[in-house]
N, C-alpha and C positions, 0 to 999 in steps of 0.2 A: 845687068847686075852694078855695073858702074853708077849708076845713077841711086844708087841704098847706099852707097860709103856713106858714113857720118863723116860734113868734115864743121871746121870750126870758120867762122872772120871775122873778121876786126878791124874795123874802121872809122877813120876817121874825117871829121870837117868840123867847116866853120857854122855858124848859126847865124842867119843872115840876117840875126833882130832879136830880140831881148821876148823871150816866150813865157807867159803867166803859166802857173801853175793848171787851170782850164786848158789850157794850146798843149802843156805833156797833156794828159789829160785824155785829149784828142786824139795825141800821136796813140798812144797805148789803147785806145781803147781798138784803134784799127788793130792792132798788133793781133789785140786777143781774138780781134774778129778775125783777121786771115790768117795766120799763122796756125793756131790747128790742125784746117787741112791740108796743111800741106805740111804738118810733124816737125815743123821750125822751131826755135825755142832760144830766148839768146837774155839780152841786159842792153837796159840803155844808160847812161851818164850824160849829163849835160852841166858843163859846167866850163867857169870861165869865158864863157862865150863860143866851148868844143864840144858836140858829141866823140861819147863817142861808144860804136856801139859793135856784142857780139853778135850773129846768128850763129848756132847751130839745128841742124837738122841734120838728110840727105842731099851731097852734091846740087845739082841738079834745081831739090828746090831754097835751095843757100842763095845760088845762082837769082834763081826768078826774084825773088826780093830785092837782094843788091843793085838790078836792070831796073825796081822800079822804084831803088832806094835814091838813085842816080838819077830820077828824074822830077823827085823834089825838091820844091824849090824851096824850104823850111832852110835849107845848106845849101853849101859848095867846099870848093877844093877836098872834093869823097880823094881817099885815099886808103884802100887797102892796107894797115901793119901788119896781118898776118892773113893766112889763110892757109888750112893743113888739115888735115885726117885726120880726124879723131878713133880711140876708139869706146869712150865714154864723155858726157856731156857736162858741161859744169854747171849749167841752166836748166837739166830736165825737167825741173816744176816748176817751167815758170815763161809765161806764151816769150813777156817779154819783162823780163825787170829792171823797178827802175829803180834807183840808184839817186836819192835825190839831197844827200848826206856829203861834202867835201871836209868832212872829218872823218869817213874812211879811208881816206888816200892822202892823210896828213901824212903819215910813216913813212911811206915806202914817198915821198915826195923829201923829207929830209935824209932819210938813208941813200938818198941817190940824187942828193944835193941839185935836186931841180926847186926853183926859188914859187914856178906857180905851176898849175895843172897847162900841160901843153901838149900835147895824144903825137903830136907831128914825131915832136921828139923823145920818143918812147922808144926802147933797142927792146926786144922782143922778149929778155928775162922783168924787165921791167912790169911790160906790160902784159906779162901772165902772174907779175904779181898783183896787178891791180886789176886782174878777174877774178883770181885766190880770192882779197877780200872784198871784190864785192858779190859773190858768188856766197859769201860766208858775214855777209851781214843781216843782217833783219833788223826792220821799222818795231819799236814797241805799239801795244794795239793802243790807240786813242781815240776817248770818247767822244761822241758829239752831244753839244749842249741843244736840249729839247727846249722849247719857248716858255719861261716859266721858271727855269733853272732845275738843274739834274741832267738825270740820264735815262735813257729807255734800252734795257738790252738790243729791242732792236734797232737802235742811232747808232752801236757800235762799229765805226768803221777799223776793219782791220788793215793794216799798213805790211808789206813787207815787199818797200820798196815803190810800193804802187797802189794805189785807191783799187780794190778792188769789186767795189759797189754798182751799179747803173746807177741806183738809188742816189751817192752822193754825186755822179758826175753829173745829172739832171740837177737838184740842188746847186751846184754849184753853176752851170748854163741859167740860174733861174735868178742869183745870188741877190741880183737888185733887186727883187720885190721884197724880201725875205728882212726882217724886224734887227736879225742879229747877225754879223757879220762873222761869229766865231769862228766857225770851218776856214772861210778864206782865212783866216789869220795860223789858224794850225795849219795850212797848206804852203803857206808863203815862206 
């Protein structure tokens, strides 16, 4: 029965290089594929060269994913910031919510007198304030222009912190073949 106890794990790590929106999209795509069968949800933030990630779900499944994360060469210095039992998930509706705007935490940085985002320096209170800010954050829906101008309903890309359609990831992977690069500029 202990395997079904809900847990929340926050960890910090240092990115090994600067990642493009396409590379972040690949990470999120893997999360969308791998997390649902394990009943794991969460959030990912990349700022100032650091990853901050939250994983929520059954304890054993969160541990399984975390051990895979430890082997990922895209980051180093992986440290657990918090690991605890929870009654309710913060990110229940997200296989992996991606928060791409540092503006979400600017107020918290000011209030805590942090000069810049560094997750290794977060205390539990500040970490949970950031988690709550990330949970509440919603990006607006953004249109993708079609060739010749204008937008079609099927071309709308809905952002809730990350790109939700495989079509957009496909277009990003083949952007060098597109005449217009509006999509890349919007995600950057």
